[in-house]
Structures are given as structure tokens and as C-alpha cells.
PDB file of N, CA, C and O in Angstrom:
ATOM      1  N   MET A   1      45.741  30.854  11.484  1.00  0.00           N
ATOM      2  CA  MET A   1      45.566  29.422  11.666  1.00  0.00           C
ATOM      3  C   MET A   1      44.100  29.063  11.473  1.00  0.00           C
ATOM      4  O   MET A   1      43.205  29.804  11.881  1.00  0.00           O
ATOM      5  N   ALA A   2      43.875  27.946  10.864  1.00  0.00           N
ATOM      6  CA  ALA A   2      42.506  27.486  10.637  1.00  0.00           C
ATOM      7  C   ALA A   2      41.869  27.078  11.961  1.00  0.00           C
ATOM      8  O   ALA A   2      42.522  26.529  12.849  1.00  0.00           O
ATOM      9  N   THR A   3      40.598  27.360  12.062  1.00  0.00           N
ATOM     10  CA  THR A   3      39.869  26.928  13.240  1.00  0.00           C
ATOM     11  C   THR A   3      38.999  25.740  12.872  1.00  0.00           C
ATOM     12  O   THR A   3      38.733  25.483  11.698  1.00  0.00           O
ATOM     13  N   VAL A   4      38.565  25.025  13.888  1.00  0.00           N
ATOM     14  CA  VAL A   4      37.720  23.864  13.657  1.00  0.00           C
ATOM     15  C   VAL A   4      36.447  24.287  12.923  1.00  0.00           C
ATOM     16  O   VAL A   4      35.977  23.574  12.037  1.00  0.00           O
ATOM     17  N   GLU A   5      35.894  25.433  13.283  1.00  0.00           N
ATOM     18  CA  GLU A   5      34.663  25.898  12.635  1.00  0.00           C
ATOM     19  C   GLU A   5      34.896  26.159  11.146  1.00  0.00           C
ATOM     20  O   GLU A   5      34.042  25.826  10.325  1.00  0.00           O
ATOM     21  N   GLN A   6      36.027  26.742  10.790  1.00  0.00           N
ATOM     22  CA  GLN A   6      36.331  26.992   9.385  1.00  0.00           C
ATOM     23  C   GLN A   6      36.469  25.676   8.618  1.00  0.00           C
ATOM     24  O   GLN A   6      36.001  25.553   7.487  1.00  0.00           O
ATOM     25  N   VAL A   7      37.110  24.710   9.241  1.00  0.00           N
ATOM     26  CA  VAL A   7      37.296  23.415   8.590  1.00  0.00           C
ATOM     27  C   VAL A   7      35.955  22.709   8.437  1.00  0.00           C
ATOM     28  O   VAL A   7      35.706  22.073   7.413  1.00  0.00           O
ATOM     29  N   LYS A   8      35.082  22.812   9.448  1.00  0.00           N
ATOM     30  CA  LYS A   8      33.747  22.215   9.344  1.00  0.00           C
ATOM     31  C   LYS A   8      32.975  22.824   8.177  1.00  0.00           C
ATOM     32  O   LYS A   8      32.302  22.107   7.435  1.00  0.00           O
ATOM     33  N   LYS A   9      33.070  24.141   8.012  1.00  0.00           N
ATOM     34  CA  LYS A   9      32.402  24.809   6.888  1.00  0.00           C
ATOM     35  C   LYS A   9      32.972  24.315   5.561  1.00  0.00           C
ATOM     36  O   LYS A   9      32.227  24.098   4.605  1.00  0.00           O
ATOM     37  N   ALA A  10      34.270  24.141   5.505  1.00  0.00           N
ATOM     38  CA  ALA A  10      34.906  23.643   4.283  1.00  0.00           C
ATOM     39  C   ALA A  10      34.464  22.212   3.992  1.00  0.00           C
ATOM     40  O   ALA A  10      34.236  21.854   2.837  1.00  0.00           O
ATOM     41  N   LEU A  11      34.342  21.399   5.033  1.00  0.00           N
ATOM     42  CA  LEU A  11      33.876  20.023   4.846  1.00  0.00           C
ATOM     43  C   LEU A  11      32.451  19.998   4.301  1.00  0.00           C
ATOM     44  O   LEU A  11      32.130  19.183   3.437  1.00  0.00           O
ATOM     45  N   ILE A  12      31.605  20.882   4.800  1.00  0.00           N
ATOM     46  CA  ILE A  12      30.231  20.972   4.307  1.00  0.00           C
ATOM     47  C   ILE A  12      30.229  21.371   2.833  1.00  0.00           C
ATOM     48  O   ILE A  12      29.478  20.811   2.035  1.00  0.00           O
ATOM     49  N   ALA A  13      31.071  22.342   2.474  1.00  0.00           N
ATOM     50  CA  ALA A  13      31.156  22.792   1.083  1.00  0.00           C
ATOM     51  C   ALA A  13      31.630  21.661   0.173  1.00  0.00           C
ATOM     52  O   ALA A  13      31.096  21.481  -0.922  1.00  0.00           O
ATOM     53  N   VAL A  14      32.612  20.911   0.613  1.00  0.00           N
ATOM     54  CA  VAL A  14      33.123  19.798  -0.191  1.00  0.00           C
ATOM     55  C   VAL A  14      32.049  18.720  -0.310  1.00  0.00           C
ATOM     56  O   VAL A  14      31.884  18.123  -1.374  1.00  0.00           O
ATOM     57  N   GLU A  15      31.329  18.473   0.762  1.00  0.00           N
ATOM     58  CA  GLU A  15      30.253  17.477   0.729  1.00  0.00           C
ATOM     59  C   GLU A  15      29.189  17.872  -0.289  1.00  0.00           C
ATOM     60  O   GLU A  15      28.632  17.013  -0.973  1.00  0.00           O
ATOM     61  N   GLU A  16      28.905  19.165  -0.390  1.00  0.00           N
ATOM     62  CA  GLU A  16      27.925  19.640  -1.370  1.00  0.00           C
ATOM     63  C   GLU A  16      28.411  19.431  -2.803  1.00  0.00           C
ATOM     64  O   GLU A  16      27.599  19.296  -3.719  1.00  0.00           O
ATOM     65  N   LEU A  17      29.720  19.402  -3.000  1.00  0.00           N
ATOM     66  CA  LEU A  17      30.277  19.152  -4.328  1.00  0.00           C
ATOM     67  C   LEU A  17      30.202  17.683  -4.728  1.00  0.00           C
ATOM     68  O   LEU A  17      30.250  17.350  -5.912  1.00  0.00           O
ATOM     69  N   CYS A  18      30.085  16.829  -3.752  1.00  0.00           N
ATOM     70  CA  CYS A  18      30.099  15.395  -4.006  1.00  0.00           C
ATOM     71  C   CYS A  18      28.881  15.004  -4.841  1.00  0.00           C
ATOM     72  O   CYS A  18      27.750  15.375  -4.528  1.00  0.00           O
ATOM     73  N   GLY A  19      29.135  14.253  -5.902  1.00  0.00           N
ATOM     74  CA  GLY A  19      28.060  13.807  -6.779  1.00  0.00           C
ATOM     75  C   GLY A  19      27.425  12.506  -6.330  1.00  0.00           C
ATOM     76  O   GLY A  19      26.537  11.990  -7.009  1.00  0.00           O
ATOM     77  N   LYS A  20      27.854  11.974  -5.218  1.00  0.00           N
ATOM     78  CA  LYS A  20      27.342  10.708  -4.689  1.00  0.00           C
ATOM     79  C   LYS A  20      27.392   9.605  -5.743  1.00  0.00           C
ATOM     80  O   LYS A  20      26.401   8.923  -6.003  1.00  0.00           O
ATOM     81  N   CYS A  21      28.548   9.453  -6.328  1.00  0.00           N
ATOM     82  CA  CYS A  21      28.752   8.425  -7.348  1.00  0.00           C
ATOM     83  C   CYS A  21      28.483   7.038  -6.752  1.00  0.00           C
ATOM     84  O   CYS A  21      28.697   6.830  -5.558  1.00  0.00           O
ATOM     85  N   PRO A  22      28.022   6.099  -7.561  1.00  0.00           N
ATOM     86  CA  PRO A  22      27.773   4.749  -7.044  1.00  0.00           C
ATOM     87  C   PRO A  22      29.051   4.095  -6.506  1.00  0.00           C
ATOM     88  O   PRO A  22      29.009   3.326  -5.546  1.00  0.00           O
ATOM     89  N   VAL A  23      30.180   4.412  -7.135  1.00  0.00           N
ATOM     90  CA  VAL A  23      31.464   3.884  -6.673  1.00  0.00           C
ATOM     91  C   VAL A  23      32.409   5.068  -6.501  1.00  0.00           C
ATOM     92  O   VAL A  23      32.760   5.749  -7.464  1.00  0.00           O
ATOM     93  N   CYS A  24      32.809   5.296  -5.263  1.00  0.00           N
ATOM     94  CA  CYS A  24      33.728   6.401  -4.976  1.00  0.00           C
ATOM     95  C   CYS A  24      35.155   5.863  -5.064  1.00  0.00           C
ATOM     96  O   CYS A  24      35.511   4.897  -4.388  1.00  0.00           O
ATOM     97  N   THR A  25      35.950   6.494  -5.894  1.00  0.00           N
ATOM     98  CA  THR A  25      37.332   6.046  -6.052  1.00  0.00           C
ATOM     99  C   THR A  25      38.252   6.884  -5.172  1.00  0.00           C
ATOM    100  O   THR A  25      37.962   8.052  -4.913  1.00  0.00           O
ATOM    101  N   PRO A  26      39.351   6.308  -4.713  1.00  0.00           N
ATOM    102  CA  PRO A  26      40.285   7.031  -3.851  1.00  0.00           C
ATOM    103  C   PRO A  26      40.948   8.226  -4.535  1.00  0.00           C
ATOM    104  O   PRO A  26      41.436   9.132  -3.859  1.00  0.00           O
ATOM    105  N   ASP A  27      40.971   8.235  -5.866  1.00  0.00           N
ATOM    106  CA  ASP A  27      41.611   9.350  -6.560  1.00  0.00           C
ATOM    107  C   ASP A  27      40.632  10.451  -6.950  1.00  0.00           C
ATOM    108  O   ASP A  27      41.015  11.389  -7.649  1.00  0.00           O
ATOM    109  N   CYS A  28      39.392  10.359  -6.520  1.00  0.00           N
ATOM    110  CA  CYS A  28      38.391  11.406  -6.763  1.00  0.00           C
ATOM    111  C   CYS A  28      38.828  12.673  -6.015  1.00  0.00           C
ATOM    112  O   CYS A  28      39.134  12.609  -4.824  1.00  0.00           O
ATOM    113  N   PRO A  29      38.859  13.814  -6.696  1.00  0.00           N
ATOM    114  CA  PRO A  29      39.283  15.060  -6.035  1.00  0.00           C
ATOM    115  C   PRO A  29      38.429  15.422  -4.819  1.00  0.00           C
ATOM    116  O   PRO A  29      38.935  15.970  -3.840  1.00  0.00           O
ATOM    117  N   VAL A  30      37.145  15.115  -4.886  1.00  0.00           N
ATOM    118  CA  VAL A  30      36.263  15.409  -3.751  1.00  0.00           C
ATOM    119  C   VAL A  30      36.611  14.494  -2.570  1.00  0.00           C
ATOM    120  O   VAL A  30      36.668  14.943  -1.425  1.00  0.00           O
ATOM    121  N   ALA A  31      36.839  13.233  -2.855  1.00  0.00           N
ATOM    122  CA  ALA A  31      37.214  12.287  -1.789  1.00  0.00           C
ATOM    123  C   ALA A  31      38.552  12.679  -1.169  1.00  0.00           C
ATOM    124  O   ALA A  31      38.726  12.591   0.047  1.00  0.00           O
ATOM    125  N   ILE A  32      39.487  13.107  -1.998  1.00  0.00           N
ATOM    126  CA  ILE A  32      40.797  13.537  -1.496  1.00  0.00           C
ATOM    127  C   ILE A  32      40.635  14.753  -0.593  1.00  0.00           C
ATOM    128  O   ILE A  32      41.239  14.821   0.478  1.00  0.00           O
ATOM    129  N   ALA A  33      39.820  15.715  -1.026  1.00  0.00           N
ATOM    130  CA  ALA A  33      39.591  16.921  -0.220  1.00  0.00           C
ATOM    131  C   ALA A  33      38.923  16.572   1.105  1.00  0.00           C
ATOM    132  O   ALA A  33      39.286  17.119   2.147  1.00  0.00           O
ATOM    133  N   LYS A  34      37.956  15.670   1.071  1.00  0.00           N
ATOM    134  CA  LYS A  34      37.278  15.270   2.309  1.00  0.00           C
ATOM    135  C   LYS A  34      38.246  14.623   3.286  1.00  0.00           C
ATOM    136  O   LYS A  34      38.222  14.918   4.481  1.00  0.00           O
ATOM    137  N   ARG A  35      39.108  13.730   2.772  1.00  0.00           N
ATOM    138  CA  ARG A  35      40.087  13.074   3.650  1.00  0.00           C
ATOM    139  C   ARG A  35      41.066  14.089   4.228  1.00  0.00           C
ATOM    140  O   ARG A  35      41.395  14.041   5.413  1.00  0.00           O
ATOM    141  N   ALA A  36      41.525  15.004   3.388  1.00  0.00           N
ATOM    142  CA  ALA A  36      42.492  16.008   3.853  1.00  0.00           C
ATOM    143  C   ALA A  36      41.864  16.918   4.909  1.00  0.00           C
ATOM    144  O   ALA A  36      42.479  17.194   5.939  1.00  0.00           O
ATOM    145  N   LEU A  37      40.658  17.375   4.658  1.00  0.00           N
ATOM    146  CA  LEU A  37      39.999  18.261   5.623  1.00  0.00           C
ATOM    147  C   LEU A  37      39.649  17.529   6.911  1.00  0.00           C
ATOM    148  O   LEU A  37      39.739  18.102   7.997  1.00  0.00           O
ATOM    149  N   SER A  38      39.254  16.279   6.797  1.00  0.00           N
ATOM    150  CA  SER A  38      38.959  15.495   8.006  1.00  0.00           C
ATOM    151  C   SER A  38      40.220  15.331   8.854  1.00  0.00           C
ATOM    152  O   SER A  38      40.171  15.427  10.081  1.00  0.00           O
ATOM    153  N   GLY A  39      41.343  15.082   8.190  1.00  0.00           N
ATOM    154  CA  GLY A  39      42.615  14.969   8.906  1.00  0.00           C
ATOM    155  C   GLY A  39      43.015  16.279   9.558  1.00  0.00           C
ATOM    156  O   GLY A  39      43.493  16.300  10.692  1.00  0.00           O
ATOM    157  N   LEU A  40      42.818  17.374   8.830  1.00  0.00           N
ATOM    158  CA  LEU A  40      43.127  18.698   9.384  1.00  0.00           C
ATOM    159  C   LEU A  40      42.257  18.988  10.594  1.00  0.00           C
ATOM    160  O   LEU A  40      42.745  19.487  11.608  1.00  0.00           O
ATOM    161  N   LYS A  41      40.974  18.678  10.494  1.00  0.00           N
ATOM    162  CA  LYS A  41      40.049  18.894  11.617  1.00  0.00           C
ATOM    163  C   LYS A  41      40.508  18.100  12.843  1.00  0.00           C
ATOM    164  O   LYS A  41      40.530  18.623  13.957  1.00  0.00           O
ATOM    165  N   TYR A  42      40.870  16.845  12.628  1.00  0.00           N
ATOM    166  CA  TYR A  42      41.351  16.013  13.729  1.00  0.00           C
ATOM    167  C   TYR A  42      42.612  16.614  14.358  1.00  0.00           C
ATOM    168  O   TYR A  42      42.727  16.689  15.582  1.00  0.00           O
ATOM    169  N   ASP A  43      43.552  17.039  13.514  1.00  0.00           N
ATOM    170  CA  ASP A  43      44.809  17.611  14.009  1.00  0.00           C
ATOM    171  C   ASP A  43      44.566  18.886  14.816  1.00  0.00           C
ATOM    172  O   ASP A  43      45.184  19.088  15.861  1.00  0.00           O
ATOM    173  N   ILE A  44      43.675  19.735  14.337  1.00  0.00           N
ATOM    174  CA  ILE A  44      43.375  20.977  15.055  1.00  0.00           C
ATOM    175  C   ILE A  44      42.723  20.671  16.390  1.00  0.00           C
ATOM    176  O   ILE A  44      43.075  21.270  17.406  1.00  0.00           O
ATOM    177  N   GLU A  45      41.771  19.740  16.398  1.00  0.00           N
ATOM    178  CA  GLU A  45      41.113  19.373  17.653  1.00  0.00           C
ATOM    179  C   GLU A  45      42.103  18.779  18.648  1.00  0.00           C
ATOM    180  O   GLU A  45      42.045  19.076  19.841  1.00  0.00           O
ATOM    181  N   ALA A  46      43.007  17.943  18.155  1.00  0.00           N
ATOM    182  CA  ALA A  46      44.021  17.344  19.029  1.00  0.00           C
ATOM    183  C   ALA A  46      44.952  18.423  19.578  1.00  0.00           C
ATOM    184  O   ALA A  46      45.304  18.395  20.757  1.00  0.00           O
ATOM    185  N   TYR A  47      45.346  19.362  18.743  1.00  0.00           N
ATOM    186  CA  TYR A  47      46.211  20.452  19.176  1.00  0.00           C
ATOM    187  C   TYR A  47      45.512  21.312  20.230  1.00  0.00           C
ATOM    188  O   TYR A  47      46.113  21.668  21.244  1.00  0.00           O
ATOM    189  N   GLU A  48      44.241  21.643  19.987  1.00  0.00           N
ATOM    190  CA  GLU A  48      43.500  22.461  20.947  1.00  0.00           C
ATOM    191  C   GLU A  48      43.350  21.736  22.285  1.00  0.00           C
ATOM    192  O   GLU A  48      43.432  22.359  23.343  1.00  0.00           O
ATOM    193  N   GLN A  49      43.132  20.424  22.239  1.00  0.00           N
ATOM    194  CA  GLN A  49      43.023  19.634  23.461  1.00  0.00           C
ATOM    195  C   GLN A  49      44.358  19.643  24.208  1.00  0.00           C
ATOM    196  O   GLN A  49      44.390  19.813  25.426  1.00  0.00           O
ATOM    197  N   TYR A  50      45.444  19.460  23.482  1.00  0.00           N
ATOM    198  CA  TYR A  50      46.776  19.468  24.079  1.00  0.00           C
ATOM    199  C   TYR A  50      47.067  20.822  24.724  1.00  0.00           C
ATOM    200  O   TYR A  50      47.560  20.888  25.850  1.00  0.00           O
ATOM    201  N   GLN A  51      46.758  21.894  24.004  1.00  0.00           N
ATOM    202  CA  GLN A  51      46.983  23.238  24.532  1.00  0.00           C
ATOM    203  C   GLN A  51      46.147  23.476  25.787  1.00  0.00           C
ATOM    204  O   GLN A  51      46.620  24.087  26.746  1.00  0.00           O
ATOM    205  N   SER A  52      44.922  23.001  25.781  1.00  0.00           N
ATOM    206  CA  SER A  52      44.044  23.152  26.937  1.00  0.00           C
ATOM    207  C   SER A  52      44.626  22.428  28.153  1.00  0.00           C
ATOM    208  O   SER A  52      44.606  22.951  29.267  1.00  0.00           O
ATOM    209  N   GLU A  53      45.138  21.229  27.925  1.00  0.00           N
ATOM    210  CA  GLU A  53      45.746  20.468  29.015  1.00  0.00           C
ATOM    211  C   GLU A  53      46.994  21.183  29.541  1.00  0.00           C
ATOM    212  O   GLU A  53      47.218  21.235  30.750  1.00  0.00           O
ATOM    213  N   LEU A  54      47.799  21.732  28.636  1.00  0.00           N
ATOM    214  CA  LEU A  54      48.985  22.473  29.069  1.00  0.00           C
ATOM    215  C   LEU A  54      48.597  23.709  29.878  1.00  0.00           C
ATOM    216  O   LEU A  54      49.211  24.005  30.903  1.00  0.00           O
ATOM    217  N   ASP A  55      47.583  24.423  29.417  1.00  0.00           N
ATOM    218  CA  ASP A  55      47.117  25.608  30.137  1.00  0.00           C
ATOM    219  C   ASP A  55      46.641  25.243  31.534  1.00  0.00           C
ATOM    220  O   ASP A  55      46.925  25.951  32.500  1.00  0.00           O
ATOM    221  N   ASN A  56      45.917  24.137  31.636  1.00  0.00           N
ATOM    222  CA  ASN A  56      45.443  23.697  32.956  1.00  0.00           C
ATOM    223  C   ASN A  56      46.602  23.339  33.872  1.00  0.00           C
ATOM    224  O   ASN A  56      46.588  23.667  35.058  1.00  0.00           O
ATOM    225  N   GLU A  57      47.609  22.665  33.318  1.00  0.00           N
ATOM    226  CA  GLU A  57      48.787  22.330  34.121  1.00  0.00           C
ATOM    227  C   GLU A  57      49.511  23.574  34.595  1.00  0.00           C
ATOM    228  O   GLU A  57      49.927  23.655  35.751  1.00  0.00           O
ATOM    229  N   MET A  58      49.662  24.540  33.708  1.00  0.00           N
ATOM    230  CA  MET A  58      50.351  25.780  34.061  1.00  0.00           C
ATOM    231  C   MET A  58      49.586  26.533  35.142  1.00  0.00           C
ATOM    232  O   MET A  58      50.183  27.071  36.074  1.00  0.00           O
ATOM    233  N   ASN A  59      48.262  26.568  35.014  1.00  0.00           N
ATOM    234  CA  ASN A  59      47.440  27.247  36.007  1.00  0.00           C
ATOM    235  C   ASN A  59      47.515  26.554  37.352  1.00  0.00           C
ATOM    236  O   ASN A  59      47.534  27.218  38.389  1.00  0.00           O
ATOM    237  N   ASN A  60      47.559  25.235  37.355  1.00  0.00           N
ATOM    238  CA  ASN A  60      47.662  24.486  38.596  1.00  0.00           C
ATOM    239  C   ASN A  60      49.020  24.690  39.272  1.00  0.00           C
ATOM    240  O   ASN A  60      49.102  24.717  40.500  1.00  0.00           O
ATOM    241  N   GLU A  61      50.073  24.833  38.485  1.00  0.00           N
ATOM    242  CA  GLU A  61      51.400  25.043  39.049  1.00  0.00           C
ATOM    243  C   GLU A  61      51.537  26.440  39.648  1.00  0.00           C
ATOM    244  O   GLU A  61      52.298  26.641  40.595  1.00  0.00           O
ATOM    245  N   LEU A  62      50.810  27.393  39.104  1.00  0.00           N
ATOM    246  CA  LEU A  62      50.887  28.767  39.602  1.00  0.00           C
ATOM    247  C   LEU A  62      50.130  28.949  40.907  1.00  0.00           C
ATOM    248  O   LEU A  62      50.347  29.936  41.610  1.00  0.00           O
ATOM    249  N   LYS A  63      49.266  28.039  41.238  1.00  0.00           N
ATOM    250  CA  LYS A  63      48.461  28.164  42.474  1.00  0.00           C
ATOM    251  C   LYS A  63      49.236  27.773  43.701  1.00  0.00           C
ATOM    252  O   LYS A  63      48.703  27.824  44.810  1.00  0.00           O
TER     253      LYS A  63
END
């Protein structure tokens, strides 16, 4: 499974590929990759937060 750190590294790599065009179009492969990786990063962070909350609940119930 991808980790947030791996996705951050991928985002940095994609950012380095960006030519900083005066007008960025939605169909630009770099823009598409950035959006996809940003979404993946958000999903992983949300999942990790959810798992952390579940772990805390489980630990509290065991006490």
C-alpha cells in the first residue's frame, strides 16, 4: 500500500515535470497526475485518521 510519504515524493517529482505553462489545461498529463496524486494523498490520510480513531476506540473498550 502506498504511504503518504511515497505519494508526497511522487507529487514533488510530478511538480518538477511541470513546465509552468502560462495556461494550464485540464487535459495536461502533468495536471492530471497532480490531481490524481493529491486525491490519493487525501484518501490515504483520511484512511489513516479513520484507522487511528478505530484503534483508539478499541483500546478504550479493552480497558
